[in-house]
Legacy VTK file of the C-alpha trace (Angstrom):
# vtk DataFile Version 3.0
C-alpha trace
ASCII
DATASET POLYDATA
POINTS 140 float
68.778 149.749 93.235
71.602 147.398 94.552
71.722 146.756 97.955
75.889 146.014 98.488
75.644 145.759 102.392
73.261 142.517 101.622
76.133 140.580 101.334
78.516 141.716 104.306
76.077 140.524 106.366
75.416 137.064 104.592
75.180 133.920 106.702
78.906 132.529 106.241
76.660 128.998 106.602
75.003 129.510 103.285
78.265 130.789 101.499
80.406 127.487 102.523
77.764 124.993 102.081
78.693 123.998 98.448
82.333 124.137 99.514
81.585 121.772 102.526
79.918 119.438 100.405
82.653 118.931 97.868
84.997 118.575 100.615
83.263 116.366 102.508
82.269 114.195 99.418
85.871 114.242 98.744
87.410 112.577 101.902
84.562 110.436 101.613
85.819 109.477 98.281
89.978 109.545 99.458
88.697 107.519 102.692
86.976 104.783 100.696
90.100 104.403 97.726
92.143 104.258 101.140
90.499 101.131 103.077
90.062 100.211 99.604
93.540 99.369 98.931
93.710 98.332 103.019
91.369 95.136 101.892
92.930 94.198 98.481
96.382 94.172 100.614
94.273 92.296 103.293
93.190 90.009 100.304
96.771 89.217 99.053
98.514 88.119 102.091
95.347 86.024 103.037
95.933 84.553 99.405
100.096 84.617 99.533
99.148 81.916 102.803
96.419 79.938 101.136
97.653 79.648 97.566
101.166 81.264 96.897
101.011 79.636 93.337
98.507 81.503 92.639
100.088 84.901 93.135
102.249 86.047 90.524
105.204 88.158 92.888
105.553 85.212 94.725
106.041 82.900 91.757
108.964 85.391 90.666
110.331 85.414 94.202
110.476 81.977 94.199
111.580 81.260 90.463
115.073 83.609 91.585
115.394 81.831 94.965
115.662 78.451 92.289
118.323 80.015 90.720
121.534 78.870 91.329
122.827 81.752 89.346
125.760 83.653 91.182
124.815 86.659 93.497
127.855 88.684 92.685
130.404 87.642 90.256
133.060 89.506 89.350
137.449 89.891 88.333
140.347 90.862 90.470
144.459 91.957 88.791
146.431 90.651 91.737
149.947 91.033 92.009
152.253 87.919 91.277
155.783 87.838 90.841
155.254 86.782 87.469
153.682 89.979 86.841
149.740 90.945 86.886
147.141 88.038 87.026
143.294 88.467 86.644
141.233 86.072 88.606
137.714 85.343 88.180
135.062 85.157 91.690
131.502 84.667 92.632
129.822 84.444 95.640
126.870 82.173 96.363
124.134 82.399 98.456
121.959 79.245 99.169
117.970 79.033 99.311
117.281 79.341 102.713
119.600 82.710 102.247
117.671 83.764 99.702
114.083 82.738 101.400
115.072 85.142 104.780
116.252 88.224 102.115
112.819 87.993 100.208
110.837 87.823 103.488
112.525 89.926 105.208
112.268 92.514 102.082
108.714 91.983 101.005
107.431 92.121 104.866
109.070 95.870 104.423
107.254 96.933 101.082
103.922 95.222 102.796
104.469 97.709 105.872
105.130 100.581 103.429
102.006 100.161 101.617
99.435 100.070 104.848
101.362 103.112 106.374
100.593 104.762 102.915
96.894 103.255 102.412
96.225 104.450 106.529
97.631 107.927 105.668
95.896 107.965 102.712
92.276 107.074 104.754
93.063 109.579 108.097
93.896 112.500 105.004
90.121 111.497 104.610
88.772 111.638 107.712
90.963 114.815 108.299
88.952 117.089 105.106
85.888 115.430 106.480
86.260 116.717 109.733
87.544 120.140 108.625
84.572 120.366 105.815
82.152 120.224 109.102
84.387 122.239 111.449
82.275 125.441 112.362
83.786 127.791 114.715
84.978 126.633 117.912
83.039 123.663 118.010
82.737 120.099 115.066
80.059 118.571 114.213
79.946 115.710 115.240
LINES 1 141
140 0 1 2 3 4 5 6 7 8 9 10 11 12 13 14 15 16 17 18 19 20 21 22 23 24 25 26 27 28 29 30 31 32 33 34 35 36 37 38 39 40 41 42 43 44 45 46 47 48 49 50 51 52 53 54 55 56 57 58 59 60 61 62 63 64 65 66 67 68 69 70 71 72 73 74 75 76 77 78 79 80 81 82 83 84 85 86 87 88 89 90 91 92 93 94 95 96 97 98 99 100 101 102 103 104 105 106 107 108 109 110 111 112 113 114 115 116 117 118 119 120 121 122 123 124 125 126 127 128 129 130 131 132 133 134 135 136 137 138 139
C-alpha cells in the first residue's frame, strides 16, 4: 500500500535541491553575462582613448563632424508688400560644437549601457542569494 504521509513529511531541503541548483546556475550565468558586458565596455573605452581610428563608431562620428552640411535647412514664406515671398535658410554648426555634442551624447549612452550591465550583475547576484535562502538565515 502506498504511504502518502511520507511525502507530506518529506524534507523540504531535499525537495528544493534541484530547483536551487538550477537557480544558482541561472544566477551565475546572468552574473557572468553582466561582467562580460562590463568588460566589453571597458575594452571599448580603452580602445577609444588609445586608438580611436580603430573603433568604427568613432570613425563614423568623425565623418559626421567633418561634413560641412547644414544642421537645419528650410524655407519660410514671408509677407512682403509685393505679396508672399519664399526665403530659404540653413543653420550650420562648427566642428567644435558638433564634437562637444557627440561627446556629451556618447557619455550619456555609455553611462546608460554601464547602468544596464550593473543591473544585470545585481540581478544575477540576487537570484543566487534567493536560491541559497533557508528560512531565517542565509548561507554565507
